[in-house]
Backbone bond lengths (Angstrom), bond angles and torsions (degrees), N, CA, C in turn:
res aa  C-N    CA-C-N  psi(-1)  N-CA   C-N-CA  omega(-1)  CA-C   N-CA-C  phi
1 X - - - 1.545 - - 1.433 106.95 -
2 X 1.432 115.65 122.06 1.429 124.69 179.51 1.464 112.23 -99.74
3 X 1.349 117.71 149.13 1.489 120.84 175.33 1.484 110.17 -57.42
4 X 1.334 118.08 -33.01 1.474 116.98 -179.06 1.513 110.91 -61.31
5 X 1.291 116.40 -37.89 1.448 118.75 -179.24 1.553 112.22 -61.55
6 X 1.355 114.48 -39.83 1.368 122.24 176.15 1.481 112.62 -60.78
7 X 1.423 116.83 -43.87 1.406 122.86 -178.24 1.592 108.62 -64.89
8 X 1.284 117.27 -34.90 1.439 121.14 175.27 1.512 113.17 -61.46
9 X 1.412 112.80 -44.67 1.475 117.46 179.44 1.449 113.08 -65.56
10 X 1.349 119.45 -40.83 1.508 122.38 178.27 1.550 108.15 -62.24
11 X 1.323 117.80 -42.47 1.461 123.88 -176.49 1.535 107.29 -65.41
12 X 1.316 117.73 -39.25 1.510 119.36 176.89 1.484 113.83 -66.38
13 X 1.336 115.93 -40.19 1.415 117.55 -179.11 1.506 109.19 -68.59
14 X 1.298 118.01 -34.34 1.485 119.77 179.79 1.493 112.93 -72.88
15 X 1.292 117.12 -44.50 1.432 121.41 -176.14 1.497 115.20 -80.54
16 X 1.326 112.78 -27.87 1.557 120.17 -177.69 1.507 114.15 60.67
17 X 1.401 115.82 27.31 1.414 118.58 -177.63 1.574 107.27 -160.33
18 X 1.261 117.38 130.86 1.427 121.37 -171.57 1.549 110.86 -66.06
19 X 1.297 118.19 -41.77 1.466 115.39 -177.57 1.518 110.21 -73.07
20 X 1.343 119.30 -40.50 1.487 118.64 176.47 1.518 110.66 -61.02
21 X 1.294 118.20 -42.16 1.432 118.05 178.25 1.447 114.37 -62.20
22 X 1.335 116.47 -38.58 1.583 119.11 177.96 1.455 107.50 -64.27
23 X 1.331 116.72 -41.50 1.485 118.46 -179.26 1.463 111.92 -62.95
24 X 1.337 119.89 -38.29 1.429 124.46 -178.55 1.582 109.49 -67.20
25 X 1.293 116.55 -29.22 1.415 122.58 -175.98 1.662 109.49 -96.15
26 X 1.188 114.43 -2.30 1.496 120.61 -177.74 1.514 113.71 59.78
27 X 1.315 118.15 42.91 1.540 121.51 177.62 1.524 102.12 -132.88
28 X 1.298 114.05 174.70 1.420 123.78 176.04 1.486 107.29 -83.77
29 X 1.422 114.91 157.02 1.404 120.52 -174.31 1.539 111.32 -63.58
30 X 1.480 114.48 -41.49 1.427 118.03 179.50 1.528 111.58 -59.20
31 X 1.321 114.96 -36.24 1.555 120.97 -176.11 1.525 103.96 -65.79
32 X 1.300 117.36 -50.60 1.488 119.89 -179.11 1.434 113.56 -56.55
33 X 1.301 117.74 -48.55 1.484 124.95 -178.05 1.512 110.22 -61.66
34 X 1.378 116.40 -42.63 1.506 118.24 179.91 1.503 111.18 -69.42
35 X 1.320 121.32 -30.06 1.428 124.34 -179.55 1.545 107.75 -68.78
36 X 1.327 119.13 -40.59 1.423 124.90 -176.40 1.520 106.21 -70.83
37 X 1.341 118.85 -40.55 1.414 119.81 -177.20 1.527 110.22 -69.32
38 X 1.339 116.60 -31.60 1.506 120.27 175.29 1.572 108.13 -66.29
39 X 1.305 111.52 -40.31 1.512 114.99 -179.78 1.504 111.92 -60.90
40 X 1.353 113.09 -39.18 1.539 118.39 175.64 1.525 109.36 -62.79
41 X 1.269 116.61 -41.08 1.420 117.30 -178.31 1.507 113.25 -68.03
42 X 1.313 117.60 -38.03 1.454 121.76 -174.88 1.604 105.72 -72.61
43 X 1.334 119.90 -37.06 1.370 120.60 179.63 1.500 117.82 -88.31
44 X 1.422 112.38 -9.24 1.462 122.87 178.26 1.560 111.24 55.93
45 X 1.364 114.10 46.46 1.480 118.58 174.43 1.510 105.43 -149.36
46 X 1.339 117.68 145.46 1.474 121.95 172.49 1.555 107.93 -71.82
47 X 1.330 115.90 130.99 1.461 122.29 -178.66 1.450 113.69 -105.09
48 X 1.363 117.25 -43.82 1.435 127.38 -175.75 1.463 112.27 -107.36
49 X 1.308 118.84 130.47 1.497 121.99 169.36 1.473 110.25 -83.65
50 X 1.345 118.54 113.64 1.422 119.53 -170.92 1.500 112.00 -109.05
51 X 1.316 119.12 141.83 1.403 128.83 170.76 1.461 107.43 -133.84
52 X 1.407 111.00 -139.67 1.498 115.89 171.64 1.468 114.54 -73.50
53 X 1.339 114.26 -15.94 1.488 124.70 178.07 1.525 106.16 -148.11
54 X 1.425 115.48 172.65 1.401 123.84 178.15 1.566 109.56 -59.27
55 X 1.304 119.59 124.71 1.442 124.74 -177.13 1.527 114.22 -117.47
56 X 1.308 113.06 10.60 1.541 116.92 177.83 1.485 108.55 112.15
57 X 1.397 109.90 -176.88 1.505 117.55 178.33 1.507 108.69 -104.89
58 X 1.333 111.19 154.94 1.493 117.44 173.62 1.524 110.19 -77.21
59 X 1.334 120.16 166.92 1.429 117.20 177.56 1.461 113.06 -60.14
60 X 1.337 122.60 -29.81 1.420 124.94 176.18 1.619 106.65 -68.91
61 X 1.342 113.18 -39.25 1.490 120.06 -179.72 1.504 111.05 -62.09
62 X 1.394 118.35 -36.90 1.434 121.47 -175.87 1.486 107.29 -72.06
63 X 1.379 121.30 -34.93 1.444 121.52 172.50 1.560 115.10 -65.39
64 X 1.311 113.29 -43.67 1.441 119.22 173.45 1.510 112.00 -54.68
65 X 1.317 112.88 -45.68 1.503 118.46 -178.63 1.552 110.96 -55.19
66 X 1.377 115.49 -45.28 1.447 120.08 178.72 1.535 111.53 -55.86
67 X 1.330 113.38 -49.01 1.449 118.11 -177.33 1.617 108.86 -66.05
68 X 1.327 116.61 -36.36 1.454 118.99 -179.49 1.485 108.97 -63.52
69 X 1.383 119.12 -47.14 1.425 123.63 178.02 1.497 111.33 -55.15
70 X 1.383 113.36 -43.53 1.510 117.98 -174.67 1.553 107.69 -71.97
71 X 1.274 118.12 -38.17 1.446 118.67 -177.47 1.496 114.36 -68.89
72 X 1.404 115.48 -39.69 1.399 121.57 175.10 1.518 113.28 -64.23
73 X 1.377 117.12 -42.64 1.442 120.90 175.00 1.503 112.45 -61.58
74 X 1.355 120.82 -36.29 1.491 125.26 176.88 1.567 107.53 -66.60
75 X 1.334 118.66 -39.85 1.426 121.81 174.29 1.470 112.62 -55.36
76 X 1.309 116.20 -48.97 1.516 120.70 -178.91 1.580 106.75 -68.63
77 X 1.292 122.37 -38.30 1.450 121.99 174.13 1.544 111.62 -57.54
78 X 1.315 118.70 -45.80 1.431 123.36 177.71 1.535 113.11 -60.47
79 X 1.244 115.18 -40.26 1.467 117.45 177.20 1.506 111.93 -64.99
80 X 1.338 114.12 -42.42 1.498 116.52 178.72 1.523 114.51 -66.16
81 X 1.416 113.24 -35.74 1.463 115.95 178.63 1.561 110.68 -68.27
82 X 1.244 118.23 -33.59 1.483 123.47 177.53 1.465 109.03 -72.22
83 X 1.346 119.33 -37.04 1.511 119.32 174.63 1.488 113.33 -61.76
84 X 1.355 117.40 -33.08 1.449 118.38 175.20 1.493 113.74 -63.74
85 X 1.372 112.50 -39.97 1.454 120.06 -175.96 1.628 107.67 -69.42
86 X 1.350 115.42 -30.96 1.429 116.76 177.76 1.552 113.82 -78.42
87 X 1.319 115.05 -0.01 1.361 115.32 169.84 1.573 117.97 118.17
88 X 1.324 113.29 5.28 1.469 115.33 178.63 1.540 108.10 179.68
89 X 1.395 114.58 148.34 1.418 120.28 -178.88 1.565 108.08 -80.10
90 X 1.300 115.22 134.68 1.458 119.67 -179.27 1.523 105.79 -133.04
91 X 1.337 116.23 176.82 1.467 121.11 -176.59 1.493 115.57 99.59
92 X 1.234 115.98 178.00 1.452 121.57 -175.79 1.524 112.76 -115.45
93 X 1.311 116.01 121.93 1.458 125.72 178.26 1.559 107.11 -80.61
94 X 1.268 117.39 123.78 1.485 118.74 -177.76 1.546 102.27 -104.44
95 X 1.363 113.81 112.84 1.479 119.85 -177.36 1.459 108.97 -115.40
96 X 1.257 116.98 132.31 1.522 122.72 170.89 1.460 109.80 -113.09
97 X 1.382 115.76 148.91 1.468 121.16 -179.66 1.508 110.20 -146.49
98 X 1.340 113.60 142.31 1.592 114.89 172.56 1.517 107.25 -65.56
99 X 1.262 118.32 153.24 1.483 121.72 -174.69 1.581 111.72 -54.82
100 X 1.347 115.28 -40.06 1.482 118.33 -175.07 1.535 111.79 -72.33
101 X 1.305 122.02 -9.68 1.425 123.07 174.67 1.496 112.84 -98.09
102 X 1.285 120.55 -13.14 1.503 124.85 -179.20 1.498 114.60 -51.88
103 X 1.412 114.23 -36.26 1.514 114.17 -171.75 1.565 109.79 -66.66
104 X 1.347 118.86 -18.40 1.519 121.09 -173.64 1.597 109.69 -108.96
105 X 1.300 118.96 -0.46 1.443 119.30 -173.23 1.444 117.87 -63.25
106 X 1.450 111.92 -24.07 1.482 116.04 176.46 1.511 115.65 -69.25
107 X 1.349 115.23 -14.13 1.520 118.12 179.10 1.544 107.47 -72.66
108 X 1.369 118.13 -14.09 1.440 124.06 177.46 1.555 112.71 -103.77
109 X 1.344 113.49 -51.07 1.435 118.28 -175.06 1.475 115.74 -68.40
110 X 1.319 122.05 -31.98 1.445 126.78 179.04 1.553 109.75 -64.84
111 X 1.418 119.11 -55.01 1.435 116.35 176.26 1.490 114.57 -66.89
112 X 1.350 119.70 -27.11 1.491 117.53 174.58 1.507 111.27 -64.94
113 X 1.319 119.84 -44.80 1.462 120.11 -178.57 1.530 113.11 -70.00
114 X 1.366 116.64 -29.35 1.455 120.67 173.12 1.485 111.69 -67.98
115 X 1.301 119.71 -34.92 1.453 124.29 -179.49 1.513 107.61 -78.03
116 X 1.351 121.94 -39.57 1.381 125.04 -173.69 1.558 110.53 -123.11
117 X 1.328 113.66 81.78 1.522 122.14 -166.64 1.560 110.91 -66.10
118 X 1.356 114.40 -23.82 1.529 115.34 179.85 1.497 113.77 -91.67
119 X 1.326 118.60 -1.88 1.528 119.72 -179.90 1.476 107.61 -95.02
120 X 1.343 112.96 156.24 1.463 120.17 174.45 1.527 108.78 -119.42
121 X 1.343 114.88 164.40 1.485 121.71 176.22 1.541 111.09 -131.16
122 X 1.276 116.47 131.68 1.485 120.44 170.80 1.526 104.40 -114.33
123 X 1.327 113.90 135.50 1.410 123.99 -175.71 1.596 111.59 -117.32
124 X 1.276 117.38 127.74 1.514 122.17 174.14 1.482 109.27 -115.44
125 X 1.332 119.07 137.13 1.354 125.38 169.14 1.584 106.76 -88.57
126 X 1.374 115.76 118.95 1.392 120.25 -170.62 1.542 112.87 -137.65
127 X 1.258 118.39 149.55 1.471 124.15 172.45 1.548 109.26 -65.69
128 X 1.259 118.10 162.82 1.506 119.21 175.53 1.510 108.96 -63.96
129 X 1.340 118.75 -38.15 1.415 117.25 178.24 1.610 115.90 -63.86
130 X 1.297 113.31 -39.46 1.470 117.41 176.26 1.499 113.76 -66.38
131 X 1.375 117.19 -34.35 1.436 119.65 178.14 1.519 109.70 -67.75
132 X 1.355 118.47 -40.38 1.477 117.16 177.15 1.520 108.85 -61.42
133 X 1.348 120.35 -44.93 1.447 123.04 -178.77 1.567 109.13 -61.18
134 X 1.256 116.96 -48.56 1.475 116.87 -171.96 1.548 112.86 -71.04
135 X 1.315 116.15 -32.65 1.450 118.85 172.60 1.553 111.32 -63.77
136 X 1.262 116.92 -42.75 1.449 120.60 -179.45 1.558 113.08 -64.08
137 X 1.339 112.94 -35.11 1.493 118.08 -177.98 1.555 111.27 -96.10
138 X 1.314 119.81 15.79 1.415 124.62 174.82 1.533 115.37 65.00
139 X 1.283 116.17 22.82 1.461 123.67 -176.26 1.546 109.62 -91.20
140 X 1.346 118.85 -10.63 1.416 124.92 174.79 1.558 109.17 -129.35
141 X 1.340 112.64 145.59 1.454 113.45 170.66 1.518 114.36 -89.69
142 X 1.244 116.08 -34.61 1.503 123.44 179.63 1.457 110.39 -154.73
143 X 1.346 116.21 157.55 1.460 117.88 -178.71 1.565 108.75 -146.16
144 X 1.290 113.92 152.55 1.520 123.49 178.20 1.535 107.73 -107.95
145 X 1.302 116.46 113.46 1.448 120.54 -175.82 1.543 112.87 -154.02
146 X 1.280 116.73 -177.29 1.468 121.55 176.45 1.557 108.30 -72.53
147 X 1.327 114.98 126.71 1.504 117.50 -176.20 1.509 111.93 -77.50
148 X 1.316 118.39 -20.26 1.480 118.00 -179.86 1.563 114.48 -89.37
149 X 1.360 112.65 15.19 1.483 117.72 178.35 1.547 108.74 -73.81
150 X 1.321 116.92 118.41 1.470 120.78 -178.43 1.473 115.64 -70.05
151 X 1.325 116.94 -16.10 1.495 120.36 -179.01 1.445 114.77 -88.70
152 X 1.298 118.78 7.63 1.468 121.55 -178.54 1.532 115.61 -65.50
153 X 1.319 112.46 -34.45 1.494 118.68 179.72 1.548 108.40 81.24
154 X 1.282 119.13 -150.76 1.430 126.37 -172.39 1.597 108.81 -82.87
155 X 1.275 115.96 97.27 1.414 119.97 -174.84 1.528 106.81 -139.14
156 X 1.334 117.73 159.23 1.498 124.48 169.62 1.549 106.08 -103.14
157 X 1.379 112.94 139.60 1.429 118.43 -172.09 1.604 109.36 -120.83
158 X 1.334 108.76 141.29 1.494 117.22 175.97 1.558 106.54 -127.62
159 X 1.294 119.92 106.23 1.459 121.67 -177.33 1.528 107.44 -66.53
160 X 1.454 113.60 145.18 1.445 120.55 175.01 1.524 112.37 -118.00
161 X 1.249 119.62 -42.62 1.489 122.94 -175.88 1.544 108.57 -165.87
162 X 1.350 116.76 159.85 1.370 124.87 166.99 1.537 112.50 -100.44
163 X 1.381 118.77 133.32 1.413 118.59 176.70 1.523 113.46 -67.23
164 X 1.304 116.84 137.20 1.414 123.68 177.16 1.491 103.82 -125.04
165 X 1.403 115.26 127.54 1.470 119.75 -169.58 1.526 106.96 -100.66
166 X 1.319 112.06 142.41 1.471 124.11 -174.84 1.498 110.00 -135.34
167 X 1.319 113.27 150.89 1.497 120.88 173.79 1.484 109.92 -97.05
168 X 1.310 117.36 125.34 1.490 122.32 172.45 1.553 103.05 -105.40
169 X 1.350 112.77 120.53 1.471 115.08 -175.29 1.548 105.95 -145.48
170 X 1.340 117.01 152.23 1.440 121.98 -177.64 1.619 111.64 -61.58
171 X 1.344 115.39 154.21 1.446 116.85 -174.47 1.471 112.94 -64.01
172 X 1.376 117.02 -25.67 1.440 122.03 178.74 1.570 112.72 -84.27
173 X 1.293 118.17 -0.53 1.422 123.91 -179.71 1.519 110.80 -63.92
174 X 1.410 119.82 146.82 1.420 121.30 -179.06 1.589 111.13 -65.52
175 X 1.354 116.72 -17.60 1.468 118.98 -177.28 1.548 111.19 -100.03
176 X 1.261 116.78 -4.91 1.539 117.80 -170.35 1.551 112.12 -62.84
177 X 1.250 121.66 -27.47 1.468 123.87 -175.21 1.493 113.23 -97.40
178 X 1.445 115.77 0.01 1.492 116.69 -177.90 1.491 109.85 -78.03
179 X 1.374 115.79 144.58 1.514 117.77 174.82 1.450 113.64 -67.48
180 X 1.380 119.64 -24.20 1.433 126.43 177.12 1.509 108.80 -160.91
181 X 1.286 114.83 141.59 1.450 124.47 -177.59 1.488 110.91 -110.33
182 X 1.274 116.74 155.24 1.512 116.67 175.73 1.547 107.48 -106.65
183 X 1.355 115.41 162.35 1.458 117.19 -176.71 1.500 111.21 -66.34
184 X 1.365 115.97 -32.06 1.479 118.04 177.71 1.526 113.83 -65.20
185 X 1.342 117.09 -33.32 1.502 119.95 174.34 1.533 108.00 -71.42
186 X 1.302 120.26 -39.53 1.446 119.88 -179.96 1.534 111.94 -61.75
187 X 1.350 116.78 -34.49 1.467 121.63 -177.28 1.482 114.84 -61.65
188 X 1.375 118.12 -16.79 1.428 125.16 -175.35 1.525 108.43 -92.19
189 X 1.228 121.40 -8.40 1.505 125.31 -175.61 1.582 110.11 -82.43
190 X 1.286 120.79 158.95 1.482 120.95 166.99 1.568 107.34 -69.49
191 X 1.284 117.05 116.44 1.442 120.63 -166.12 1.564 112.95 -116.14
192 X 1.297 114.63 143.34 1.494 120.29 160.99 1.479 105.27 -123.52
193 X 1.360 116.61 130.57 1.499 122.84 -178.01 1.489 109.39 -138.18
194 X 1.348 115.83 166.73 1.432 121.24 176.40 1.552 108.81 -61.78
195 X 1.333 118.74 160.80 1.456 122.43 -178.27 1.480 108.76 -76.24
196 X 1.362 116.03 153.72 1.446 124.69 -177.35 1.540 118.39 -57.84
197 X 1.375 116.61 -22.43 1.382 121.06 -179.00 1.568 111.81 -80.41
198 X 1.287 118.05 0.53 1.409 119.40 178.31 1.526 113.18 -100.06
199 X 1.308 114.96 143.05 1.484 117.18 -175.78 1.540 114.35 -57.79
200 X 1.350 111.62 -41.98 1.470 115.92 -179.95 1.540 115.58 -56.72
201 X 1.265 112.75 -38.81 1.474 118.86 -179.04 1.537 108.43 -73.11
202 X 1.322 118.84 -37.31 1.433 118.65 175.96 1.489 115.61 -64.02
203 X 1.359 113.83 -32.31 1.543 118.95 174.94 1.565 105.87 -69.50
204 X 1.226 118.12 -42.25 1.507 118.16 177.57 1.496 111.65 -63.49
205 X 1.282 118.86 -40.00 1.457 123.52 179.31 1.482 108.54 -57.46
206 X 1.374 120.02 -41.62 1.437 120.97 -179.32 1.568 109.81 -66.83
207 X 1.248 116.06 -30.57 1.535 113.57 179.75 1.527 108.57 -78.65
208 X 1.340 120.36 -33.93 1.472 117.69 170.05 1.552 113.84 -59.39
209 X 1.311 113.61 -40.80 1.483 119.52 178.78 1.513 113.86 -64.05
210 X 1.408 113.09 -41.72 1.413 116.83 175.56 1.530 116.45 -58.23
211 X 1.373 112.22 -29.07 1.485 120.86 179.09 1.544 112.36 -89.97
212 X 1.311 114.77 6.09 1.528 119.21 173.96 1.532 112.82 82.68
213 X 1.327 116.47 21.14 1.500 114.94 -179.53 1.538 111.41 -137.45
214 X 1.244 118.24 169.53 1.443 125.09 173.75 1.567 109.53 -124.43
215 X 1.350 115.00 132.52 1.468 118.43 -179.15 1.522 110.80 -82.57
216 X 1.300 120.88 133.09 1.476 125.77 175.15 1.530 110.03 -120.09
217 X 1.350 117.70 77.07 1.397 119.01 -177.65 1.546 112.09 -68.97
218 X 1.315 119.94 144.18 1.412 123.72 174.53 1.543 112.84 -74.16
219 X 1.352 114.46 -28.83 1.433 121.31 -175.64 1.508 108.68 -127.04
220 X 1.270 120.74 133.77 1.450 127.16 173.53 1.490 110.82 -126.05
221 X 1.315 114.63 139.14 1.539 118.01 179.98 1.478 108.80 -136.54
222 X 1.310 118.98 153.37 1.448 120.70 179.22 1.557 110.14 -103.03
223 X 1.377 115.52 14.91 1.450 119.45 172.09 1.493 109.61 -137.68
224 X 1.372 113.18 151.26 1.508 117.32 179.87 1.574 107.86 -70.25
225 X 1.287 119.01 -36.13 1.440 118.81 177.06 1.511 111.62 -58.71
226 X 1.369 117.81 -37.76 1.459 122.62 179.50 1.556 110.70 -60.85
227 X 1.345 117.03 -34.79 1.464 121.65 176.67 1.490 108.32 -67.57
228 X 1.296 114.58 -53.77 1.526 120.38 -175.31 1.560 111.91 -58.00
229 X 1.287 112.28 -31.25 1.492 114.30 -174.54 1.594 109.51 -67.65
230 X 1.297 119.32 -19.77 1.421 124.45 177.63 1.514 117.69 -87.28
231 X 1.331 111.91 -7.96 1.533 115.52 -172.14 1.605 112.48 -89.21
232 X 1.282 116.20 -10.45 1.502 115.73 -170.92 1.471 110.13 -79.60
233 X 1.331 119.50 -17.03 1.441 120.57 175.35 1.525 115.81 -82.10
234 X 1.343 115.23 -3.31 1.483 120.35 178.98 1.502 112.72 61.28
235 X 1.269 117.09 32.36 1.517 119.95 177.89 1.552 108.14 -109.84
236 X 1.285 116.40 -46.33 1.490 120.20 -171.43 1.594 110.44 -92.45
237 X 1.386 111.88 154.96 1.495 118.34 170.87 1.514 103.34 -116.75
238 X 1.346 115.18 160.71 1.496 121.30 174.06 1.540 106.35 -148.51
239 X 1.331 111.50 166.82 1.441 117.85 171.70 1.559 106.41 -114.10
240 X 1.385 112.21 132.88 1.451 120.03 -176.20 1.531 110.62 -122.95
241 X 1.331 113.34 161.59 1.445 121.34 163.37 1.492 110.21 -80.78
242 X 1.347 119.15 142.43 1.411 121.21 -176.64 1.601 107.56 -63.25
243 X 1.339 117.04 -19.27 1.527 116.07 -176.08 1.474 107.46 -69.67
244 X 1.350 121.93 -25.74 1.406 122.58 -179.59 1.471 114.55 -63.58
245 X 1.316 117.36 -23.82 1.427 118.86 -176.79 1.536 112.48 -63.66
246 X 1.414 116.50 -23.53 1.444 121.26 -179.91 1.569 109.41 -58.50
247 X 1.298 117.61 -40.71 1.403 119.81 -176.78 1.552 112.95 -97.00
248 X 1.260 115.07 -42.31 1.475 120.25 -171.71 1.602 117.48 -100.70
249 X 1.290 117.44 -20.36 1.390 122.06 -178.21 1.543 113.20 56.05
250 X 1.310 116.94 -152.66 1.435 123.48 179.37 1.516 105.03 -116.93
251 X 1.369 113.99 123.43 1.512 120.32 179.43 1.486 110.54 -62.73
252 X 1.341 115.65 151.15 1.492 120.73 172.30 1.523 109.23 -53.76
253 X 1.353 110.72 140.98 1.432 114.89 -179.31 1.537 119.95 80.59
254 X 1.288 113.53 -1.83 1.450 118.50 179.87 1.583 113.33 -110.91
255 X 1.207 118.78 155.91 1.443 124.96 175.20 1.477 111.95 -113.71
256 X 1.373 122.81 147.06 1.422 123.00 168.81 1.479 109.31 -107.74
257 X 1.372 114.35 129.80 1.481 121.72 -178.26 1.556 112.15 -125.03
258 X 1.289 118.09 127.88 1.482 117.82 179.07 1.495 112.03 -64.47
259 X 1.343 114.59 148.27 1.485 118.19 179.43 1.513 109.90 -105.70
260 X 1.363 117.98 139.64 1.464 121.99 174.73 1.562 107.55 -69.52
261 X 1.327 113.05 125.20 1.486 115.81 -178.95 1.453 110.18 -160.76
262 X 1.311 120.90 -166.30 1.459 127.79 177.48 1.492 109.80 -60.12
263 X 1.323 115.09 157.20 1.488 120.60 178.72 1.538 109.61 -68.34
264 X 1.315 117.56 -36.19 1.450 122.03 178.77 1.551 113.23 -122.93
265 X 1.375 111.86 121.86 1.390 115.69 178.48 1.492 113.94 -85.25
266 X 1.394 119.87 -176.31 1.403 119.49 179.17 1.560 111.96 -66.90
267 X 1.386 109.70 142.14 1.524 115.75 -177.56 1.554 112.23 -84.13
268 X 1.236 115.16 140.05 1.506 120.48 177.58 1.613 103.84 -117.19
269 X 1.261 114.30 137.52 1.465 116.23 -179.61 1.539 112.51 -161.67
270 X 1.285 115.59 -176.09 1.484 123.99 174.55 1.552 112.53 -91.42
271 X 1.320 118.43 138.26 1.494 120.90 175.87 1.466 106.51 -130.15
272 X 1.315 116.37 141.91 1.427 123.49 170.08 1.556 109.46 -132.18
273 X 1.351 117.58 158.11 1.465 121.38 -178.29 1.479 105.84 -61.97
274 X 1.353 115.92 143.58 1.489 122.33 178.58 1.493 106.37 -83.43
275 X 1.297 116.15 86.00 1.489 123.30 173.37 1.492 112.37 -142.35
276 X 1.246 117.62 152.77 1.470 124.55 -179.86 1.472 111.89 -118.89
277 X 1.359 118.46 137.17 1.501 125.71 -2.77 1.487 109.62 -71.76
278 X 1.278 118.17 161.53 1.497 121.91 173.77 1.559 106.36 -67.95
279 X 1.303 117.40 145.23 1.484 119.44 171.78 1.591 110.56 -56.45
280 X 1.255 113.72 134.34 1.448 117.32 -176.61 1.502 115.40 -61.80
281 X 1.374 120.13 -35.02 1.394 123.09 178.14 1.570 111.03 -71.73
282 X 1.322 114.56 -39.55 1.514 116.40 174.13 1.442 110.55 -63.72
283 X 1.321 118.02 -46.72 1.546 117.11 177.23 1.467 117.46 -55.81
284 X 1.351 113.90 -35.68 1.457 122.34 173.91 1.488 115.58 -62.40
285 X 1.368 115.09 -41.12 1.497 118.87 178.18 1.597 106.59 -69.71
286 X 1.356 114.76 -38.75 1.518 110.28 -179.49 1.491 112.63 -69.01
287 X 1.333 118.49 -27.14 1.445 118.37 172.88 1.540 114.08 -64.98
288 X 1.363 111.36 -35.20 1.516 115.57 177.25 1.552 108.93 -68.22
289 X 1.333 114.67 -41.36 1.415 118.80 -168.05 1.539 109.59 -68.57
290 X 1.449 115.27 -32.65 1.445 117.59 174.87 1.452 118.19 -65.67
291 X 1.357 114.90 -19.04 1.408 121.36 -178.92 1.527 114.36 -106.10
292 X 1.328 116.65 -10.10 1.470 124.50 -173.19 1.524 111.66 -72.11
293 X 1.301 118.46 -32.04 1.446 122.61 179.55 1.577 109.19 66.61
294 X 1.248 117.72 48.44 1.436 122.58 -176.75 1.525 113.52 -61.20
295 X 1.373 114.14 -44.82 1.409 124.20 177.44 1.506 113.14 -53.43
296 X 1.345 115.49 -52.41 1.418 123.50 -177.12 1.612 111.30 -69.21
297 X 1.367 112.49 -35.77 1.527 115.12 177.96 1.392 112.77 -63.55
298 X 1.376 117.69 -40.33 1.466 122.12 -177.86 1.501 110.02 -74.06
299 X 1.281 117.54 -40.01 1.501 120.51 176.36 1.567 113.08 -59.16
300 X 1.406 109.88 -45.35 1.452 113.19 178.49 1.514 114.66 -62.90
301 X 1.413 115.56 -37.02 1.440 117.04 177.42 1.485 112.02 -65.98
302 X 1.333 118.00 -40.34 1.491 123.98 176.60 1.523 108.59 -56.57
303 X 1.316 119.14 -44.72 1.448 123.21 -177.06 1.540 109.30 -59.84
304 X 1.359 116.41 -38.90 1.428 120.40 -178.83 1.495 110.56 -64.59
305 X 1.356 117.82 -45.05 1.437 121.29 178.31 1.523 113.02 -64.17
306 X 1.307 114.78 -40.70 1.452 117.87 -179.70 1.542 115.31 -67.59
307 X 1.276 112.50 -24.02 1.526 121.29 178.47 1.547 109.34 -81.52
308 X 1.355 114.60 -4.14 1.472 118.02 178.11 1.550 116.72 74.68
309 X 1.310 117.00 28.18 1.397 118.78 179.64 1.530 111.96 -67.83
310 X 1.357 117.40 157.25 1.484 121.01 -178.38 1.477 111.98 -72.24
311 X 1.359 115.25 163.31 1.500 118.24 -174.06 1.547 113.42 -57.79
312 X 1.391 118.75 -41.87 1.314 119.59 -174.98 1.609 114.47 -68.95
313 X 1.363 109.17 -34.23 1.419 115.67 172.82 1.503 115.29 -63.09
314 X 1.354 111.33 -39.43 1.539 117.41 176.81 1.524 111.63 -62.65
315 X 1.325 114.37 -45.62 1.489 117.59 178.96 1.532 109.08 -57.79
316 X 1.346 116.91 -45.45 1.537 118.36 -179.07 1.495 109.81 -60.53
317 X 1.348 116.57 -39.84 1.554 117.30 179.97 1.460 108.98 -65.92
318 X 1.356 120.76 -38.62 1.422 123.56 -177.13 1.520 107.73 -62.82
319 X 1.290 118.41 -45.20 1.468 119.09 -178.64 1.496 110.44 -65.56
320 X 1.252 118.61 -36.75 1.427 121.80 178.96 1.426 116.59 -63.49
321 X 1.382 118.73 -44.76 1.399 121.63 -175.86 1.570 109.70 -80.85
322 X 1.331 117.49 -11.89 1.466 120.74 -179.56 1.483 110.77 -84.64
323 X 1.320 120.81 -8.83 1.455 122.62 -174.48 1.511 108.39 -98.77
């Protein structure tokens, strides 16, 4: 049994098409098909359900696929371990993040690349469900997501920060001068919010419900940038996580107002699959995260905004805490 055969099987399971899998592996389709047939012969089990086209894997094939993914992941881990012994970490760290955590991901990736100049990072914006799936199939090394997500499965967690929710509203808004607003008051404003299929919005909905109201935003977006794009006209209000201030700040003509809510918001952090040994690249990012002080950096930035500092001073503070 060759590692190449396992690579072909993983590609076929991912692409669900013999020709596309062969293309992804840079071989001919007959070569890929022959290698998988040989793997079936060596293991003495049927792996692929064949018809006129690829019809999926057999139950035995699904089990072989799990081992193939694990073996290939261990091969990558071995290469990374050896690269450290040769004098420096190399390879590509595959990092996934929920969309609402993307604005702060540079607080980790920048110091990681500074510390490991020969390593690379690829970043995917993924739903919580996709993160769970990709971690289980060894398609991600590490992910940034909500730590209280019950669907994560067997993972190791490293907390980074707790989300704190804020109202962004025009200066002429009736709530702009309040020291603190309630969710019920926010529900009466012209709102743009994240779409209901996003975990962040579902968390906010629970806070609206706890305050006895339901939010009816006129505009919904599945990206943070989509929300911010509507704020420059000083018409719409929105609810943000304080972490977004790191990337987007407070637009001109807007005010940031704290929201009355629970003492502790949802936790966001890094997760890796619970396996040993830990992937070297993932372990290196966790080491960076433990020293980055993300929680303090975001809280310091929030304090600057709440003290009413000017835009340029806020930018300066953001750059300082991100280093």
